[in-house]
C-alpha positions in Angstrom: 189.3 74.4 18.7 185.9 75.1 17.1 187.0 73.2 14.0 188.0 70.2 16.1 184.7 70.2 18.0 182.8 70.6 14.7 184.7 67.8 13.1 184.1 65.5 16.1 180.4 66.3 16.0 180.3 65.6 12.3 182.0 62.2 12.8 179.6 61.3 15.6 176.6 62.3 13.4 177.9 60.2 10.4 178.5 57.3 12.8 174.9 57.5 14.1 173.5 57.6 10.5 175.7 54.7 9.5 174.6 52.7 12.6 170.9 53.5 11.9 171.4 52.5 8.2 173.0 49.2 9.2 170.3 48.4 11.7 167.6 49.2 9.1 169.4 47.1 6.5 169.7 44.1 8.8 166.0 44.5 9.7 165.0 44.7 6.0 167.3 41.7 5.1 165.6 39.7 7.8 162.2 40.6 6.4 163.3 39.6 2.9 164.8 36.3 4.1 161.5 35.5 5.9 159.6 36.3 2.8 161.9 34.0 0.8 161.4 31.2 3.4 157.6 31.6 3.0 158.0 31.5 -0.8 159.9 28.2 -0.6 157.4 26.8 1.9 154.4 27.8 -0.3 155.8 25.8 -3.2 156.7 22.8 -1.0 153.0 22.8 0.2 151.7 23.5 -3.4 149.9 26.6 -2.0 149.4 29.0 -4.9 147.2 31.4 -2.8 149.9 31.4 0.0 152.5 32.2 -2.6 150.4 35.0 -4.1 149.9 36.5 -0.7 153.6 37.3 -0.6 153.1 39.8 -3.5 151.9 43.4 -3.3 148.2 43.6 -4.4 149.4 45.0 -7.7 152.5 42.9 -7.9 153.8 41.2 -11.0 155.4 37.8 -11.6 157.2 37.5 -14.9 157.8 34.0 -16.4 160.9 32.8 -18.2 159.2 33.1 -21.7 157.9 36.6 -21.1 154.5 35.8 -19.8 153.4 37.8 -16.8 150.7 37.8 -14.2 149.7 41.0 -12.3 147.8 41.0 -9.1 147.4 38.3 -6.5 144.5 36.5 -8.2 146.3 36.3 -11.5 149.5 35.2 -9.8 147.7 32.4 -7.8 146.1 31.2 -11.1 149.4 31.1 -13.0 151.2 29.4 -10.2 148.3 26.9 -9.8 148.7 25.9 -13.4 152.3 25.0 -12.7 151.3 23.1 -9.5 148.7 21.1 -11.5 151.4 20.0 -13.9 153.5 18.3 -11.2 153.3 15.4 -8.8 154.6 15.9 -5.3 156.3 18.9 -3.7 158.2 21.6 -5.7 161.5 22.1 -4.0 162.8 25.7 -4.4 166.1 27.2 -3.4 166.8 30.9 -3.2 170.3 32.3 -2.7 170.3 36.1 -2.2 173.5 37.6 -3.6 172.8 41.3 -3.3 170.2 43.5 -1.7 169.9 47.3 -2.2 167.4 49.4 -0.3 166.2 52.7 -1.7 163.4 54.4 0.3 160.5 51.9 0.5 161.9 49.5 -2.1 164.4 46.7 -1.8 166.1 45.3 -4.9 167.2 41.7 -4.5 169.3 39.6 -6.9 170.5 36.1 -6.6 170.3 32.5 -7.8 167.3 30.1 -7.7 166.5 26.5 -8.5 163.3 24.5 -8.8 163.1 20.7 -8.6 159.9 18.9 -9.4 158.4 15.9 -11.2 156.0 16.6 -14.1 152.9 14.5 -14.2 153.6 11.3 -16.2 157.4 11.7 -16.0 159.7 9.3 -14.2 162.6 11.7 -13.8 162.7 14.9 -11.9 163.0 18.2 -13.8 165.4 20.8 -12.6 165.7 24.4 -13.6 168.0 27.0 -12.2 169.0 30.6 -13.0 169.3 34.1 -11.7 166.5 36.4 -10.5 165.6 39.9 -9.7 163.0 40.6 -7.1 161.7 44.1 -6.1 160.2 44.2 -2.7 157.9 47.1 -1.6 157.3 48.2 2.0 153.6 48.2 2.7 151.7 50.7 4.8 151.5 48.1 7.7 155.4 47.8 7.6 155.4 44.4 5.9 157.6 43.8 2.8 155.8 42.3 -0.3 157.0 41.5 -3.8 156.1 44.1 -6.3 158.0 42.5 -9.3 159.7 39.2 -9.6 161.5 37.8 -12.6 163.7 34.7 -13.0 166.1 34.2 -15.9 166.9 30.5 -16.4 170.3 29.3 -17.2 170.6 27.5 -20.6 
């Protein structure tokens, strides 16, 4: 009888932990989805400072050719260089495929695309690929990007 009661208590405990974990995962997924929506919106508005604000103060953005920018100011500068090379909005899509959470870090992978028109060009440019983004929970509870890297498809 003690074994049965102990087993039932263990099952209830595991169920509570699993429910808490699912609730936490759903909450974190919602925060990441909100961050991605803000990322898309910042590019649509050509707002390099707004985009940089999505990053941790020491965050890093890695470019497709190995160039990187670390810190919000450097990220805003690098993104602004891209913004200055286009006319009109930059349309971005983000499709999260997987999200793993370990302690205060969330590891996101998925597919992305950017559509834009370069200054002096008639036709739109289109790039797409896969990405890895590492999100870090901040002391205020917000999730910000600590590292972001896209790998374009050839």
